[in-house]
C-alpha positions as CSV (number, residue, x, y, z in Angstrom):
1,M,127.9,-228.0,19.4
2,L,129.6,-231.3,19.1
3,F,129.7,-231.6,22.9
4,Y,125.9,-231.0,23.0
5,Q,125.3,-233.4,20.1
6,I,127.2,-236.1,22.0
7,L,125.5,-235.3,25.3
8,I,121.9,-235.4,24.0
9,T,122.7,-238.6,22.1
10,L,124.0,-240.3,25.2
11,A,121.0,-239.0,27.2
12,T,118.5,-240.4,24.7
13,P,118.1,-243.8,26.3
14,A,117.5,-242.2,29.7
15,L,115.0,-239.8,28.1
16,L,113.2,-242.7,26.5
17,S,113.2,-244.7,29.7
18,H,111.7,-241.8,31.7
19,A,109.0,-241.1,29.1
20,L,108.1,-244.8,29.1
21,W,108.0,-244.8,32.9
22,Q,105.7,-241.8,32.9
23,R,103.4,-243.7,30.5
24,L,103.4,-246.9,32.5
25,R,102.7,-245.0,35.7
26,G,99.7,-243.2,34.0
27,R,101.2,-239.8,34.4
28,E,101.2,-239.3,30.6
29,D,99.0,-240.8,27.9
30,R,99.9,-242.7,24.8
31,A,99.7,-239.6,22.6
32,A,102.2,-237.8,24.8
33,F,104.8,-240.7,24.6
34,R,104.3,-240.9,20.8
35,A,104.8,-237.2,20.3
36,R,108.0,-237.2,22.4
37,I,109.5,-239.8,20.1
38,G,108.1,-238.3,16.9
39,L,105.4,-240.8,16.1
40,T,102.4,-238.4,15.7
41,R,99.7,-238.8,13.1
42,S,99.6,-236.4,10.2
43,P,96.7,-234.0,10.4
44,E,93.7,-234.6,8.2
45,R,94.2,-231.1,6.7
46,T,97.6,-230.1,5.7
47,G,99.1,-226.8,4.5
48,P,101.8,-224.3,5.4
49,T,102.2,-224.2,9.2
50,L,103.7,-222.0,11.8
51,W,105.3,-224.1,14.6
52,I,104.9,-222.3,18.0
53,H,106.6,-223.7,21.0
54,G,106.3,-222.8,24.7
55,A,107.5,-224.6,27.7
56,S,104.4,-225.0,29.8
57,N,101.1,-223.5,31.0
58,G,102.5,-220.1,31.9
59,E,104.3,-219.4,28.6
60,L,101.4,-220.5,26.5
61,A,98.8,-218.8,28.6
62,S,100.8,-215.6,28.3
63,A,101.0,-216.0,24.5
64,R,97.4,-216.8,23.8
65,A,96.5,-213.2,23.0
66,F,99.4,-212.9,20.6
67,I,98.6,-216.2,19.0
68,T,95.1,-214.9,18.2
69,L,96.7,-211.8,16.6
70,L,99.0,-214.1,14.6
71,Q,96.1,-216.1,13.3
72,A,94.2,-213.0,12.2
73,R,97.2,-211.4,10.5
74,Y,98.5,-214.5,8.8
75,P,95.4,-216.6,8.0
76,K,97.1,-218.7,5.4
77,Y,98.9,-220.7,8.0
78,R,97.9,-223.6,10.1
79,L,99.3,-223.7,13.6
80,L,101.3,-226.4,15.3
81,I,101.5,-225.6,19.1
82,T,104.0,-227.7,21.1
83,C,105.0,-227.7,24.7
84,N,106.8,-229.9,27.3
85,T,104.0,-230.9,29.7
86,V,100.6,-232.7,29.3
87,S,98.8,-230.1,31.4
88,A,100.0,-227.3,29.0
89,R,99.0,-229.4,26.0
90,D,95.5,-230.0,27.4
91,M,95.1,-226.3,28.3
92,A,96.0,-225.1,24.8
93,A,93.9,-227.9,23.2
94,G,91.0,-226.5,25.2
95,W,91.2,-223.2,23.5
96,D,89.6,-224.8,20.4
97,L,91.6,-222.7,17.9
98,T,90.8,-223.2,14.3
99,E,93.3,-224.9,12.0
100,T,95.5,-225.8,15.0
101,T,97.2,-229.0,16.2
102,V,98.5,-229.2,19.8
103,Q,101.0,-231.8,21.0
104,L,104.0,-232.4,23.2
105,A,107.3,-231.4,21.6
106,P,109.7,-234.1,20.5
107,F,113.0,-234.7,22.2
108,D,115.7,-232.3,21.1
109,L,117.2,-234.6,18.4
110,R,117.9,-233.0,15.1
111,W,116.4,-235.8,13.0
112,L,113.1,-235.6,15.0
113,A,112.9,-231.9,14.4
114,R,113.6,-232.4,10.7
115,S,110.9,-235.0,10.4
116,L,108.3,-232.9,12.1
117,I,109.2,-229.9,9.9
118,R,108.8,-232.0,6.8
119,A,105.6,-233.8,7.9
120,R,103.8,-230.6,8.9
121,D,105.1,-228.3,6.1
122,V,106.5,-225.9,8.8
123,R,107.4,-222.5,7.4
124,A,108.6,-220.8,10.6
125,L,109.6,-221.8,14.1
126,I,108.3,-219.3,16.7
127,V,109.7,-219.9,20.2
128,L,108.4,-218.3,23.4
129,E,110.5,-216.8,26.1
130,N,113.6,-219.0,26.9
131,E,113.0,-222.3,25.1
132,F,116.4,-222.4,23.3
133,W,116.7,-226.0,22.1
134,P,119.9,-226.2,19.9
135,N,119.0,-229.1,17.6
136,R,115.5,-227.7,17.0
137,F,116.9,-224.3,16.1
138,L,119.5,-225.7,13.9
139,A,117.1,-228.1,12.1
140,A,114.9,-225.1,11.3
141,A,117.8,-223.0,10.1
142,E,119.1,-225.9,7.9
143,A,115.6,-225.9,6.3
144,A,116.0,-222.2,5.6
145,L,113.1,-221.4,8.0
146,P,113.0,-218.3,10.0
147,V,113.6,-218.9,13.8
148,I,111.7,-216.3,15.7
149,V,111.9,-215.8,19.5
150,L,109.2,-213.8,21.2
151,G,109.2,-212.4,24.7
152,A,112.8,-213.7,25.0
153,R,114.2,-213.6,28.5
154,I,117.5,-214.5,30.1
155,S,118.6,-213.7,33.6
156,G,122.0,-212.5,34.5
157,R,122.8,-215.9,36.0
158,S,121.7,-217.8,32.9
159,A,123.7,-215.4,30.7
160,R,126.8,-216.2,32.7
161,R,126.3,-219.9,32.2
162,W,125.7,-219.4,28.5
163,S,129.0,-217.4,28.3
164,Q,130.9,-220.4,29.6
165,L,129.6,-222.3,26.5
166,D,130.4,-219.4,24.1
167,F,130.5,-221.5,20.9
168,V,127.2,-223.2,21.7
169,A,125.6,-219.8,22.5
170,R,126.8,-218.1,19.3
171,T,125.8,-221.1,17.1
172,V,122.3,-221.1,18.5
173,L,121.9,-217.3,18.3
174,E,123.2,-217.3,14.7
175,S,120.3,-219.4,13.8
176,V,117.8,-216.9,15.1
177,R,116.3,-214.6,12.4
178,L,114.5,-212.3,14.8
179,L,114.4,-211.9,18.5
180,S,112.0,-209.8,20.5
181,A,113.0,-209.5,24.2
182,Q,110.6,-208.9,27.0
183,D,112.9,-206.4,28.6
184,G,115.9,-204.2,27.9
185,D,118.2,-206.2,30.2
186,S,117.5,-209.5,28.5
187,Q,118.0,-207.8,25.1
188,D,121.4,-206.5,26.1
189,R,122.5,-209.9,27.4
190,F,121.5,-211.7,24.1
191,V,123.5,-209.2,22.1
192,A,126.5,-209.6,24.4
193,L,126.2,-213.4,23.8
194,G,126.4,-213.0,20.1
195,L,123.0,-212.0,18.7
196,S,123.3,-209.5,15.9
197,N,121.7,-206.1,16.4
198,A,120.2,-206.3,13.0
199,R,118.1,-209.3,14.3
200,V,116.7,-207.5,17.3
201,A,113.0,-206.6,17.0
202,P,111.0,-204.2,19.1
203,R,110.5,-205.4,22.7
204,V,107.2,-207.0,23.5
205,N,106.3,-208.6,26.8
206,L,103.8,-211.2,25.9
207,K,102.6,-211.4,29.6
208,A,101.6,-207.8,29.4
209,L,99.1,-208.7,26.6
210,Y,97.3,-211.2,29.0
211,T,93.6,-210.9,29.1
212,P,91.5,-212.9,31.5
213,P,89.7,-215.8,29.8
214,P,85.9,-216.1,29.9
215,L,84.8,-218.3,32.6
216,A,81.7,-220.5,32.1
217,G,79.2,-220.5,35.0
218,A,79.8,-219.9,38.7
219,G,83.2,-220.4,40.3
220,P,83.7,-223.2,42.9
221,L,83.9,-220.6,45.7
222,D,81.0,-218.3,44.6
223,G,78.6,-217.9,47.4
224,I,80.9,-219.7,49.9
225,W,83.8,-217.3,50.4
226,H,83.8,-213.5,50.0
227,R,86.3,-212.3,47.6
228,S,87.2,-209.3,49.8
229,T,88.4,-211.7,52.5
230,T,90.1,-214.2,50.3
231,W,93.8,-214.2,49.4
232,L,95.7,-216.4,46.9
233,A,99.2,-217.6,47.2
234,A,99.8,-218.3,43.5
235,S,102.4,-220.7,42.0
236,T,104.3,-221.3,45.3
237,H,107.6,-223.1,45.4
238,E,109.2,-225.4,47.9
239,G,110.4,-223.3,50.9
240,E,107.6,-220.8,50.6
241,D,104.6,-222.7,51.9
242,E,105.8,-222.7,55.5
243,S,105.9,-218.9,55.5
244,I,102.5,-218.6,53.8
245,I,100.8,-220.9,56.2
246,A,102.5,-219.1,59.2
247,A,101.4,-215.7,57.8
248,H,97.8,-216.9,57.4
249,C,97.8,-218.1,61.0
250,L,99.2,-214.7,62.2
251,A,96.6,-212.8,60.1
252,L,93.8,-214.9,61.4
253,K,94.3,-213.5,64.8
254,S,93.1,-210.0,63.7
255,Q,91.1,-211.2,60.6
256,P,89.3,-214.4,61.7
257,G,87.3,-214.4,58.4
258,L,90.4,-214.5,56.2
259,R,90.5,-217.4,53.8
260,L,93.5,-218.7,51.8
261,I,93.8,-220.4,48.4
262,L,97.1,-222.1,48.3
263,A,98.1,-223.0,44.7
264,P,101.5,-224.7,44.5
265,R,103.5,-224.4,41.2
266,H,103.9,-228.2,41.3
267,P,100.8,-230.1,42.5
268,R,102.9,-233.1,43.3
269,R,104.0,-231.3,46.5
270,A,100.4,-231.5,47.8
271,E,101.0,-234.2,50.3
272,R,103.8,-232.4,52.0
273,I,101.7,-229.2,52.1
274,T,98.8,-231.2,53.6
275,S,101.1,-232.2,56.5
276,Q,102.1,-228.6,57.1
277,L,98.4,-227.5,57.1
278,I,97.6,-230.3,59.7
279,R,100.5,-229.3,61.9
280,A,99.3,-225.6,61.7
281,G,95.8,-226.7,62.9
282,L,94.1,-225.2,59.8
283,S,90.9,-226.7,58.3
284,F,91.4,-227.3,54.6
285,A,89.9,-228.9,51.5
286,R,91.9,-230.4,48.5
287,R,90.7,-229.4,45.1
288,S,92.2,-232.5,43.4
289,K,90.2,-234.8,45.7
290,G,87.0,-232.9,45.2
291,E,86.7,-232.2,48.9
292,P,83.9,-229.7,49.6
293,V,84.7,-226.1,50.7
294,T,82.4,-224.5,53.3
295,A,82.3,-221.1,54.9
296,E,84.3,-222.6,57.8
297,T,87.0,-224.0,55.7
298,Q,90.2,-221.9,56.2
299,V,92.4,-223.0,53.3
300,L,91.7,-224.4,49.9
301,L,94.7,-226.4,48.6
302,A,94.4,-225.8,44.9
303,D,96.6,-228.8,43.8
304,T,95.5,-228.9,40.2
305,M,96.8,-227.4,37.0
306,G,95.2,-225.0,34.5
307,E,92.7,-223.4,37.0
308,M,94.6,-220.3,38.0
309,P,92.0,-217.9,36.5
310,L,89.4,-219.4,38.9
311,W,91.6,-218.5,41.8
312,Y,92.4,-215.0,40.5
313,T,88.8,-214.4,40.2
314,A,88.0,-215.6,43.7
315,A,90.7,-213.6,45.6
316,A,91.1,-209.9,46.2
317,I,94.7,-210.3,47.2
318,C,97.5,-212.3,45.5
319,F,100.9,-213.2,46.7
320,V,103.0,-214.0,43.7
321,G,105.0,-217.2,44.3
322,G,108.6,-217.9,43.5
323,S,109.6,-214.7,45.2
324,L,110.2,-215.6,48.8
325,V,112.8,-218.1,47.6
326,D,115.4,-217.6,44.9
327,Q,113.2,-218.6,41.9
328,G,113.0,-215.2,40.3
329,G,109.3,-214.6,40.9
330,H,106.4,-215.2,38.5
331,T,104.5,-212.7,36.4
332,P,102.5,-209.9,38.1
333,F,100.6,-209.3,34.8
334,E,98.1,-212.2,35.2
335,P,96.9,-211.4,38.8
336,G,97.1,-207.7,37.9
337,A,94.6,-208.3,35.0
338,F,92.1,-209.6,37.6
339,E,92.6,-206.4,39.7
340,T,94.0,-208.2,42.8
341,V,96.2,-206.5,45.3
342,L,99.8,-207.6,44.5
343,L,102.2,-208.9,47.1
344,H,105.7,-210.3,46.4
345,G,108.9,-211.3,48.0
346,P,112.5,-210.0,47.4
347,H,113.4,-212.5,44.6
348,V,111.9,-211.0,41.5
349,A,114.8,-211.2,39.0
350,N,112.6,-212.6,36.2
351,F,110.5,-209.4,36.2
352,D,112.8,-207.0,37.9
353,R,111.9,-203.9,36.0
354,I,108.2,-204.2,36.3
355,Y,108.4,-205.1,40.1
356,S,110.6,-202.1,40.7
357,R,108.1,-199.9,38.9
358,L,105.2,-201.4,40.9
359,D,107.0,-200.8,44.1
360,R,108.1,-197.3,43.1
361,E,104.5,-196.3,42.1
362,D,102.9,-197.9,45.2
363,G,101.3,-200.7,43.1
364,A,102.5,-203.7,45.2
365,L,103.5,-204.6,48.7
366,A,107.0,-206.2,49.2
367,V,107.4,-208.7,51.9
368,S,110.3,-210.8,53.2
369,D,108.9,-213.3,55.7
370,A,105.8,-214.6,57.4
371,E,105.5,-211.6,59.7
372,S,105.7,-209.0,57.0
373,L,103.4,-211.0,54.8
374,A,100.8,-211.1,57.6
375,N,101.1,-207.4,58.1
376,A,100.7,-206.8,54.3
377,L,97.5,-208.9,54.3
378,T,96.1,-206.8,57.1
379,E,97.0,-203.6,55.2
380,A,95.6,-204.9,51.9
381,M,92.2,-205.8,53.5
382,R,91.5,-202.1,54.2
383,P,89.2,-201.1,51.4
384,A,90.6,-197.7,50.7
385,R,94.1,-199.0,50.7
386,A,93.3,-201.9,48.4
387,L,91.6,-199.6,46.0
388,S,94.7,-197.4,45.9
389,L,97.1,-200.3,45.3
390,V,95.0,-201.8,42.5
391,R,94.6,-198.4,40.8
392,N,98.4,-197.8,41.0
393,A,99.2,-201.3,39.8
394,R,96.9,-200.9,36.8
395,R,98.8,-197.8,35.8
396,A,102.3,-199.4,36.4
397,L,101.5,-202.5,34.4
398,A,100.1,-200.6,31.5
399,S,103.3,-200.5,29.4
400,D,103.7,-199.5,25.7
401,Q,103.9,-202.6,23.6
402,D,105.1,-202.0,20.1
403,I,103.0,-204.7,18.5
404,E,102.9,-203.0,15.2
405,G,106.6,-202.5,15.1
406,L,107.1,-206.2,15.8
407,F,104.6,-207.2,13.0
408,A,106.4,-204.8,10.7
409,R,109.5,-207.1,11.2
410,L,107.5,-210.3,11.0
411,D,105.6,-209.4,7.8
412,P,108.5,-210.0,5.3
413,M,109.1,-213.4,6.8
414,L,105.5,-214.6,7.1
415,R,103.4,-212.8,4.4
């Protein structure tokens, strides 16, 4: 841990400089900068608080249903929700949860975590998925607060990296009071790294609890594109867009009415994707610029954040990004909740078990390149085949979540 303490201390000037640069460039607002350095205002109403931390949009969106259950079961607590990105902060703030403050998380300096714990009367730290910040965990443990990790996941590659820092891994995991993994492989890896079996809770995959949010009014594509002939490439990563655009061009030869919503994981890549669309000769509109979409527009470049439910609603087919390149793949639960036909590439280590189940039960189509993706699009556009895939996916994604078993372990800590 001494090595980490030295490293994060030495990195602090660079972190401050980057945060200030983001502020000066207008990428983050004043509240974001102040939150990162621990200068937030105390809430008007105070009281015992549960501190819930998730990395970004995906983690918080997946946990929204569970957060609602937490509020209902433990009404005496206020909530402090923190995250690492402004877009996730704004998304969670838009939920308008009662007795809840949403802000960016402070840098992982122990004195900042201690200060926040004292100022907000934090009674427990609840962390989502893989946000293991050592100083935050240790500050909570020093204050005798339960550190609870929900939907915890760790890939085989990450576990090997952790094992090379054995002392740090064991120190962090010793501060965890309860860990509910999202899958058996992750649970086994955490135990191998030093987590006590006594602190293992029933497994719950927070993403499996996802329910589509209510959408106000008509969607931006309603009455312009038909859902049955629209497909979504969701949360794509660098290296995937070329194959997606090529697949769309191939599929257009047999399906000229096909339309694509291309939603990159990181909207900052929009300019590069725009160049690729121009080279491919496709007509397109950029969502971030408010460009109009017509029936003749072939591609909508959804270069915004926080609007994925709109695109799931508008598309009958969804390619799950991060799976044609070695990024581990994103969740199938969200698009599955909108009853889209699911397509994915070979790199799905983040959700290996559920994708294996989807493939085994004919609930998804696996692709490997532009040609196979184009063929899968043609297959998925056949109504009977699409209905079968959606029905099979619904069954495969319906897993038994032991929510009550998890709450039975949480109750002694939080009630």
